[in-house]
N, C-alpha and C positions, 0 to 999 in steps of 0.2 A: 556245541555252540546251536548243532541245532536239533530241532525236536520235531515230531511227525506224529501228528495222534490224529486219531477221528474226527469227521466234522462235527460240531452239535451246531444245536439251535442257537446259543448264544454267538457262533463265529457268520451266519449269515448277513450281518453288517458289513460286517469288511468282504463280505465275498459280493456283495452289491456294490459298496463303495468302487471297490478292484472294476471289475466286470462292468460298469459306466463307466468308467474313463477310458477317453477316445485313445489314449495311450496304451493300455492294456488290453480293449477289445479291438483294436485295429485286427487281428488276426483269429478272432475269435469266432465271426461271420453272428456275433446276434441280432436279429431286428429292432427287438422290440427294447426298451429302456428296464433295467432291471428293477423290482420295486419288493417291499418286504413282502405283501400277501403271496405274491407269484413267486419269490424264491421260496418263502413257508412251505405252499402247494407243491414244490420241485421237493424240497426236503421230506416234506412227511410223504410223499408217494418211494423216493427212493431211497429210504432209509433202513429198509427191510428187503431193498431187491439185492438178492444172492449174486449178482453177476455187475454189481458196485464197490467198489471199494472207495471212497469220498476223505479225505484227510487233509491237513491244515499243516500247512511248513510253520514252523515258529524259530525264530533265528534271537540267541540269547544277546542279549545288550546290557551290559552291566551285570544286576543278579537277578533280573526276572525276564521271560522267554516273550515275544512278541511277535502275533501272527503275519507274517508276510507272504504268502501265498498260499495255490491249493494245489495237492498234486494224486489223482486218482488213478482207478483202471476201470476200466467199461468194457461191456461186450466181455465178460469172465465166462470161457468156454471149456466149461468143465471135460466136456468127451476129449474136444480138439487138443484138451490143456495150452489155449494161452486165450492174452488179455491185450487189450489196446491200454496204453499209457498215456497221460495226458499232465503238466504243469505248466503255472503261471504264479511269476512271482509277480502279486499284486501293488503291491509298495515300492514305490518306482525310485525310493531311499537306498532298496537294498537289491535292485538289478545289476547284473555286470561285478560284481564282487565272492560269484564262485558258489553263492549260494545253491541255484537250480540244479549243478554240476554231482554237487555233494547231496543232496535232499533225492537227486533221481537215483544216486550209486544207493545211498540209503535203502531207499524205498524196496526197489528193485531186488537186491537181497535180499529184504524178507518178505517178496511175493513172489518169487523165483521158486521159493522154499513151502509159504505157508501153504500156496495156492498150485504145487507141485507143475508150474508152466514149462513147459518147452520151449516157448516163445511169448515175448509181449514186443508189441508193434505200437505205430503210432502214425498218425498222418502231420500233413504242415504244409503251409500255400510255398509255392515254389518263389516268392518274392520275402520270403522271412528267412533271409538268412544266415539272421543272428541263431534264431532256431536250431537253423541246420547243422549250423557249430557246434552245438552245443552237443546234440544228438550223436554228429560222429566221435565229439570228446567222449562221451558215454561208453560207443562200443558200436550202436546202430548203423546197418549197412542198407543203403538206399537200395530198395528192392524194384522201385518202378516209378511211376508218371503216372496219374489219374490223371487226364485232360477233362478239359470242362466241367470237373469234378461240379462245380459249387455254384448258382448264380446267385451273386449277391453285390448289393446297390447298384443294381443296371448292370452288371459284366459276371461274366463267366473267370472262373476263376481254379488255375491247372492246381495238385497236391502233389504231394511227392509222400511214397509210404515208405516206411522207413522199418526195417526189425532187429530185433537183436533174437537168438537161440539161446537158452540155457549156456549150454558147454563153452560158450561163444563169450557169454556173462562172468563163469566160471575160469576160465581162464586168462581174463582180465585180471579179474578181482581176487582171484584165488580165496574163494568165498569158506569160511570157517563154517564149521559144522555147526555152531553158533553165532547166534545172529540176536542181537537186541533191537526192538524196534520202541520207539520212543527217545526219552534224552540220551545224548551223549555225541 
């Protein structure tokens, strides 16, 4: 039901639409609206960046897969074997259907193996309880509070730092020795 594939230039219109939606952008903290030119410039800049791994989440509806969100790694640290993760289900119609959970588990299985990671971490706003519930369900542990971490729209925002170690993830999901990236 879920396919995860690398972000392409053709996907940028989805990202722009999703990230400009105030319901989606609420916890993303982007100051300016997304435009095609600025998003294309960003895409060209990061597409060969080995510290990033940008992907689209697709959901199979009837006989075709449709893009519903974005998932990726940032700050891939090859020396310390860790990376940050983010996910956004940009199409409101596909939120709260288990897609984010399934996409995260599938993507993390792949990333732990591909990059030989020992830890995956993330940040979320203290107020973003829906995301926190997702991350706890996936198996992340809250490791700390980053007080006044961001100044956005005239106020300071506290953020939470979550992490999951490779062995914690493997124990929870009984990772197979072989894993498929893409459809399934």
